[in-house]
C-alpha angles and dihedrals in degrees: 000000000000128000118257127212094262094052090046087052089056092048092050091049089052098050099035094086089061091068139127091057132160120238109232102172138001124207136175103226094186139340090289105028130081120188122204115195105210136192104212127189091273110021147345118282141167122242107203119197115190121190094180113144091238107018099041111150148135119232142161106223143171094208119114120240130198117252126207120234096232116052123212122250090256092055090047089055092049090049092050094053107025110034106109090013120126123239097220099184147349123221132180120219097246103288094323121123098260136083134194124221113202109211123195118202144143123255129221094286095045100258118141113250136174126228129181133217114201114199111197115189101187107135113254089004093058110137147159112224126190113210132181126225092269093057094254118140112242093185143314138218089239116030117210112197122205094257089061096045119004092183096058120022117191110192137106113294096020121119111253118234120196117229109275117248115238104239096200093064128077136209107267092207090065097040121103097188142017139211111253090199092066131057116252091241090062094046105042141044118243099023119132120198089251094054089042090058091051095049093044090051090053092047089054087053092058100262115139123241093234093051091051092050090047089054089051092048093051096043121111093169136092116217114204122196136169122247118176090339091306126112113244123183149169141160093269128052111276100232097164095069093056093223130124115256137206120222127215137166106280102253094037090051091054089054091051092050099045111023099075094032091060095036094084090049088049091052091049091049095051101029103023092128088068092057093046094047095046093047091047093047093047091050091047094051093046090053091046097051099067090047091054091047091051090050090051092050089051093049091054088067092061097116091077089067091055089051091049090052093049092050093049093048089050091054102043091140091072117096112228106164109131093016121118095198142012132202117218132170116257119249091228107048105357094245115148116261121198111222119196113229139195103237091211093060133069122239094267093051091047089052090051090050091052091054090049090055090048094051092044093051092045094052091039092062092071092044094047091049088053090050092048090052092048091047092050091048090050091050091050091047097049091041087058092046090051091052091048091051091053090057099036133107121213096277091048090051092051090052089051088052089050090052092052090050093049091050091050098247094115132033117244113251113232111218118224089216115083113228133180112258112263124216112255110257131189118257113267112250126202119255136193133177119220122222089257090060097252114137123223125195126192138178126225099198138027096267092051090046092051094048094045097048101040105026112022103035125081116240090243095051119108119250126206131192136156113263103223104017139071110252152121127320105234120197125192108203095219139074097212112067127184123201094263092053093048092049093046092051091045090050091055092046092049096043095050092051139078088263094065092113094046131085130234091021110188112233121189121209132187142147116284092239091064092060124096129198112235110238112244093004124132120266115290096024115131138166124227127214105176124014146141128232132221125186115222139179108223110238117193094195090054091050090051091052091048092050092049 
């Protein structure tokens, strides 16, 4: 669901008191998101600008976002001109879906200059445009050349034109009445079809237009409801969809709606090669396995080639040149056996060739079995990686990429930017504290699992893992476990596993000291000697309450 002009008006009202603010750092979070780290009058905050076709928005947030090592050319330009500049003010274009940031800075010779950032939040046309004081475009996140749009060119050197105001529409905050014969979107600025439905529903239920607009004007809350498994929201309760809603402070609510929605897109933007590689490798191994199994089945029938060779050697007087097959009586029961021949070879050479096929198939059985085991292990491994990627955030995905590099599956990317060598640190695992004060840690990828189980956990801590599924290593930092603690740890193990959508998921648990690392195995693989098992039904609402 996209922002409309009225909701953007509320957002601008909310963040306007934070300006003026100094720009400390500028990052491109993904292909469509720019992050400005600001020092406001009271604290440090992040201004996130998203020009995503669906999730475009503007928000002042305290959440942390991942940042790529190599910035784009547009971000480099913004850094050159705007880092240490001051955003003096923010203004919305009427109730249209664009705002203008006025930035004050000093140029190379120390003179004060003004630059403008136009943030346009118009669906697939969403854009961030950097303009100088003469109205000339310096650059944009998305360039639009003349052959794509001859009415509005967005590229360096072109003159910037603000979006034209529609003269036939009026400001709904200053209107006292409306025309029932026309839709609200045709009469007023800032109305989206979704908000129009809500207001029209209220009007049909005897609420006045002025009272509805007054409620919108006074609202500092975002109401989030569910419609057809999609989050819908606005700054007033959505009564027309007949669904319960949750209310949050406006800016916090926007974070809740958008942060996790866009997180998977962000991971794919910055770590898409991991997804492509894992999916390709999994497909390749799954296609390879049945071929290996067919080869093994064929190799089990190798004794016939030894019999063929014995029969041919016993009948060397027979001339076979030019023949493609020969029928000879079996040594056992005298029944005729048809032996395939190479017409270019004599009977002795054909016998020799049969024994070569026998020896090759006999020795190949061991090799093919080894390859089948390797192939099955690879399928299990990449199946687990795929499941981990589905549940990962950006940092988890980068650790998975690191693991694939260390195992030789991916080549290490060499950054063009020189950085001081950092000390190697252990992967960061997730932690929660239960109401009884017991702490639980769990990993969300193989590197985190390995570090948690063999480096961070105490030998007397209790370890949990699903029995028949790939999943998280869960460690309870206590030796004495009550039923609630066991069930909570088992819930986490089951939820962060491939069995999260199953019921009665078996979860094994044992003391850390009973675990053994498998020599030569991939990270996170362990063997168990003594353990107990609990069966659990994964419950997402319970996991949410534990994480909170």
